[in-house]
Structure formats: C-alpha cells, structure tokens
SELUMTI-283395 format. One line per 10 residues: number of its first residue (from 1); their letters; for each residue y, x, z of C-alpha. Coordinates in steps of 0.2 Angstrom, whole numbers, plus 2048, in hexadecimal, padded with zeros to 3 digits. Layout:
<fizas>
NUM = a = Y/X/Z  ...
</fizas>
This chain:
<fizas>
1 = mtteatsgsg = 800/800/800  811/807/7FB  820/804/807  832/806/804  83C/814/80C  84B/80D/815  855/81C/81B  856/82F/818  854/838/808  848/82C/800
11 = qgkpairtav = 852/81D/803  84F/80F/7F6  840/819/7EF  82D/815/7F1  827/81E/801  81C/82D/7FE  80A/827/802  804/835/80E  7F3/839/815  7F1/846/823
21 = agfglsgrvf = 7E0/84F/824  7DC/855/836  7E4/84F/846  7E3/85E/851  7F2/867/857  7F9/868/845  7F7/856/840  7FA/84E/851  80A/859/856  811/85E/846
31 = hapliaansa = 80D/854/836  80A/842/83C  81A/841/847  825/849/83A  81E/83E/82C  81F/82E/836  831/832/83B  837/834/829  839/823/81F  836/82C/80F
41 = ysldviatsd = 824/82C/813  816/820/818  808/827/823  7FA/81E/81A  7EA/828/820  7E5/834/82D  7D4/83C/82C  7CB/842/83C  7B9/840/841  7BC/843/854
51 = agrqsdasgs = 7BB/833/85D  7C9/838/86A  7D5/83D/85C  7D1/82D/853  7D6/823/862  7E6/82D/864  7EA/82B/852  7E8/818/852  7F2/817/862  801/820/85B
61 = ypatrlvdtp = 7FF/81A/849  7F7/809/849  7FC/805/837  7F3/814/831  7E2/814/829  7D5/820/832  7C7/828/829  7BB/836/82E  7BD/844/822  7C9/84B/814
71 = adilaragel = 7BC/845/807  7C0/834/80D  7D2/837/809  7CE/83E/7F8  7C4/82F/7F4  7D4/825/7F5  7DF/831/7EC  7E5/824/7E0  7ED/81B/7EE  7F6/82A/7F5
81 = dllvlgtppa = 804/836/7EF  803/844/7FC  7F5/84D/806  7F9/857/815  7EC/864/81B  7EB/867/82D  7D9/86D/82D  7D2/87E/831  7D7/88C/826  7C7/88E/81C
91 = thyplakaal = 7C8/87D/816  7DA/87F/80F  7D5/886/7FE  7C7/87A/7F9  7D0/86A/800  7E1/86F/7F8  7D8/872/7E7  7CF/862/7E8  7DF/858/7ED  7E9/860/7DF
101 = eagldvvvdk = 7DC/85C/7D2  7DB/84A/7D9  7EE/848/7D4  7F5/84A/7E6  804/855/7EB  7FF/860/7FA  805/868/80A  7FA/875/811  7FC/87B/823  7FD/88D/826
111 = pfavrsaegq = 7F4/899/822  7F5/893/810  7E4/899/80D  7D8/8A7/814  7DB/8B2/805  7EA/8B6/7FB  7E0/8B3/7EA  7DC/8A1/7F0  7EF/89E/7F3  7F4/8A5/7E2
121 = elmelagrlg = 7E6/89A/7DA  7ED/88B/7E2  7FF/88E/7DD  7F9/891/7CB  7EF/881/7CB  7FD/876/7D2  808/87D/7C4  7FC/879/7B7  7FA/867/7BE  80C/864/7C2
131 = rvltvfqnrr = 809/861/7D4  814/865/7E3  80C/872/7EE  814/879/7FE  80F/881/80E  814/87C/820  81C/88B/826  825/880/833  82C/88F/83D  839/892/830
141 = wdgdyltvkg = 842/884/839  83F/88A/84B  850/88A/854  84F/89C/859  84B/8A1/847  85A/897/840  864/8A0/84D  85E/8B1/847  861/8AC/835  873/8A7/839
151 = llesgvlgdv = 876/8B7/842  870/8C1/833  87B/8B7/827  88A/8BA/832  888/8CD/832  88D/8CE/844  87E/8DA/847  884/8E6/83A  875/8EE/830  865/8E9/838
161 = trfesrferw = 858/8F6/83A  84B/8EF/845  844/8DE/847  838/8D9/855  82F/8C9/856  822/8C2/862  816/8B3/864  80D/8B7/875  804/8AB/87F  7F8/8AA/88E
171 = spevskawka = 7E9/8A2/888  7DA/8AB/88F  7CD/89F/887  7CB/89A/875  7CF/888/876  7C9/880/865  7B7/87F/860  7BB/885/84E  7C5/894/854  7B7/899/860
181 = gataddgggv = 7AB/89C/851  7B8/8A1/844  7B8/8B2/83C  7C5/8BA/831  7BC/8B3/822  7BF/8A1/82A  7D1/8A4/82D  7CE/8A8/840  7D8/8B3/84B  7EA/8B4/851
191 = lfdlgthlid = 7F0/8BE/841  7EC/8AF/836  7F3/8A3/843  803/8A9/84C  804/8B8/841  806/8AD/831  817/8A7/839  81D/8B8/83F  81A/8C0/82E  822/8B2/824
201 = qslqlfgpat = 831/8B2/82F  834/8C5/82D  832/8C4/81A  83E/8B5/819  84B/8BF/823  849/8D0/81C  840/8CF/80C  830/8D7/805  826/8E3/810  817/8EE/811
211 = vmhaelsarr = 80C/8F0/820  80F/901/828  803/8FF/837  7F7/8F2/83E  7EE/8F0/84E  7E1/8E2/850  7D7/8DF/860  7CC/8D1/867  7CF/8D1/87A  7C8/8C0/87F
221 = pgektdddvf = 7B6/8BC/882  7AF/8B4/873  7BD/8B8/868  7B5/8BC/857  7C5/8C2/84D  7D5/8C7/855  7E0/8C1/864  7EB/8D0/866  7F4/8D7/857  803/8E2/853
231 = lalqhesgvv = 80A/8E5/842  818/8F1/83C  820/8EC/82B  82B/8F6/821  837/8EB/817  83E/8F1/806  84F/8EC/80E  84D/8FB/81A  849/8F0/829  83A/8F3/834
241 = shlwmnmlca = 831/8E4/83B  826/8E6/84B  81B/8D6/84D  811/8D2/85C  805/8C3/85E  7FA/8C2/86E  7F0/8B4/876  7EC/8BE/886  7FE/8C2/88B  801/8C1/89E
251 = qqgpryrllg = 813/8C6/89C  81C/8C2/88C  82A/8CC/883  839/8C5/87A  836/8B9/86C  842/8C3/862  84C/8D4/863  857/8DA/855  860/8EA/855  86F/8ED/849
261 = stggftkhgi = 87D/8FA/846  889/8EF/84F  87F/8E6/85C  86F/8DE/860  867/8CD/865  859/8C9/871  851/8B8/874  843/8B2/880  83A/8A2/880  832/897/873
271 = dpqepyivag = 838/88A/867  837/879/870  832/86D/862  81F/86F/864  81F/86D/877  82B/85E/876  820/854/86A  810/859/875  81A/852/884  81C/841/87B
281 = ggpldeeygi = 82D/843/873  831/83F/860  83A/848/852  848/83A/852  84C/83C/864  85E/843/868  857/851/872  84A/856/866  84B/869/861  859/86D/86E
291 = edaewagslg = 855/87C/879  85A/87D/88B  869/888/88D  860/894/899  857/89B/88A  866/8A0/880  865/8B1/879  86F/8C1/87C  87B/8C7/86F  884/8D8/86E
301 = rdghldrlst = 880/8E8/877  87C/8ED/889  88B/8EB/894  893/8E0/887  887/8D1/885  88B/8BF/881  880/8B0/882  87C/8A8/871  875/896/872  866/892/867
311 = ergaypefyr = 868/887/858  85F/876/857  84D/877/851  84A/86D/841  838/86B/83C  83C/85A/834  846/864/826  835/869/81E  830/857/81A  842/852/816
321 = iladkihdgg = 843/860/809  832/85B/802  836/849/800  846/84E/7F6  83B/858/7EB  82E/84B/7E8  83A/83D/7E6  844/847/7D9  836/849/7CE  82A/856/7D6
331 = tasplplpvd = 827/866/7CD  834/860/7C0  841/860/7CD  84D/86F/7CF  84E/86B/7E1  845/878/7EC  834/877/7F5  836/878/808  82A/887/807  826/88F/7F6
341 = pagpvevlkl = 814/894/7F8  817/8A5/7F0  81E/8AA/801  80E/8A6/80B  804/8AF/7FD  80E/8BF/801  80A/8BC/814  7F8/8BB/810  7F9/8CB/806  800/8D4/815
351 = iekarelatr = 7F3/8CD/820  7E6/8D4/815  7EE/8E5/815  7F0/8E4/828  7DD/8E1/82A  7D9/8EF/81D  7E4/8FC/827  7DD/8F6/838  7CB/8F8/831  7CF/90A/82C
361 = ra = 7D6/90E/83D  7C7/907/846
</fizas>
C-alpha cells in the first residue's frame, strides 16, 4: 500500500515504500526510528525471526507487516521501493545484490561488505541497473564529528598535523550470538565494526590515506577476530591519523584530539543520539541530538583554553538526503547520495591492508 508523504522533503509525493531487514541494534535503534520519523517514507515491512524482536517491532510499529527473513521481503519486491539491510556483515553482499536485481534501491549498513571487491561489484551493478545504492555511515552526522568538521573549515587550528580518534568501550563479554562466532571472513571484530566509522571519518576529514602501522589483538575470552585495534594512517594531505578501537577499555581516552599549527582541540564523551533512542526517545524530540554542556570540548592551547559546545547530532539527515535523491529521479538526479559507496569501498581497502600488515608483524 502506498501512502502520501505529508511533510518534509517528500511532501506531496508518494511515500518511499521501505522494508528493514534485521531488528537488532541497527534496525531497532537506527533505521526504523529514523524512517518512521520521516514522512517521505512508509515503513511497510520489518524482517526478523526472533520472537522477542517481533514483539518489540509490532509494539512500536503496529501498522508494519512482520516477516521472518529477508527472502520474505524480496518475495514482495514489487510492492516496495527501498530495502534497508541491518543484517550481519556477511549477508550484505548477497542480499544487496539480490535486492538490486529485484528492482529495489538499497541502503546497506556498515561495513558495506566484508571485501572491497564485493563493494565495488555492488556499485557497478547498481550503476548498470540504475538503482540507488548507499551505505549507512551514520557517524558522519555525529555532533562531535560535525564540530570537528566545522573547526577544520574555519581554519582556527591552523595546519593540522595529527588527528586522534577513539571508540573505546568496556564490554568484557561478546554480547551478540553472531559476533561470538564471527571471523574476519564473516565481518567479525571491532575493526569491521567501530573501525569502519573511525576510518571513514578520517578519510572524510583529511582525504586519501595509506596504512602505516596496524595492531590487531583479541583480548576477550571467546573473541575470534579482534577487539583491540590501533591504526596509524598517513594521509596524502600530510595529516597523520591515529585510530583506536577497543572493547575492553577500563579507562577511555578522548574521543578526539587534533593538533594544529595554531591550536588544538580535545573532546571526551560519545555522541548522544544512540543512547537517547535506546532510552526511549525519538528523532523528532526537541532534545534529540543535543549533548550535555559538561561534555564540551577544549579549544586552544594549554593555559589558553576555551570551552567549545558540541553541535547538534543529525542522523535524520541521512534519510532526508536519500529521500531527496530518490524523489528527484534516483540515479538520474544530480542531487548527492547521503553516502557515496565509493568511500566505504576505500575504507574496506584500508581494512584489508591493515590486516595484511598485522599478519606480517605477527
């Protein structure tokens, strides 16, 4: 059934009939709430075979059809416009390929695929078929990332030479069943998970890079891939990025530290959008995306520091930009994608290089 969008970028146009495959953290906290909050879309189908998740989905979205598997969604492809994949990484390539061939536009959660060649193949397939394909690199709309981006655009730091970025958590047990058994070939490990975001952000801020150094370790009992990773990237722009991702971190370092010729910036804390939704809030709430003032970053140099408030986070922008693209003619439209999949393919290439370097060192 097609519904009419009543507000936002799709006002007066048929709603984009959307299915979400997977209702774990990705589907439940990110995709479904953002889609349901944007009147350019209708959330028509959710696929999950877990009884508890089905109950959660029906309670939150009573008008949405529930099915067990992504295959059930593909069987209804003629009734849909868009498939959002929030399924485990190893399924991204085959499901995205099948969806594109079925005539659907596709959003793939990160990591785009488990191999860069698969991501490249999907891009080429989407181009041949004239389908919209994008990747949910939502942390391009973190409030702290937007703050850093604004600082760089302002030039207040001068010539930036070093960029440090961390995602560190205290999670001593592997929490998800698929992650407990996942190897690197399955897209398991923190490098594919949090590292995908850190690498993507560094490339967006400072341009193409090569991997100078990589350390990959498995610290937690039962971890089959990696849960403690450090990467050093050399950007063509001259900036060096140091990236940490750690799931067994009892004391967390700053989320960001940038050093430039005229000043620096240090920021602790984590973007509040995910925990806000987990706690029951919604993307349309007035307080959504606003970080507490106590987490403001420090700008300047030691002895001459100013507090800099964090910009408001904006995950809804991803689906706003995507709706504009689809409603304006899809691949024929000159409007940008929210995320060009060529960027995530470059991220996968750096992940492959990091694994190669780390294996040589072992």
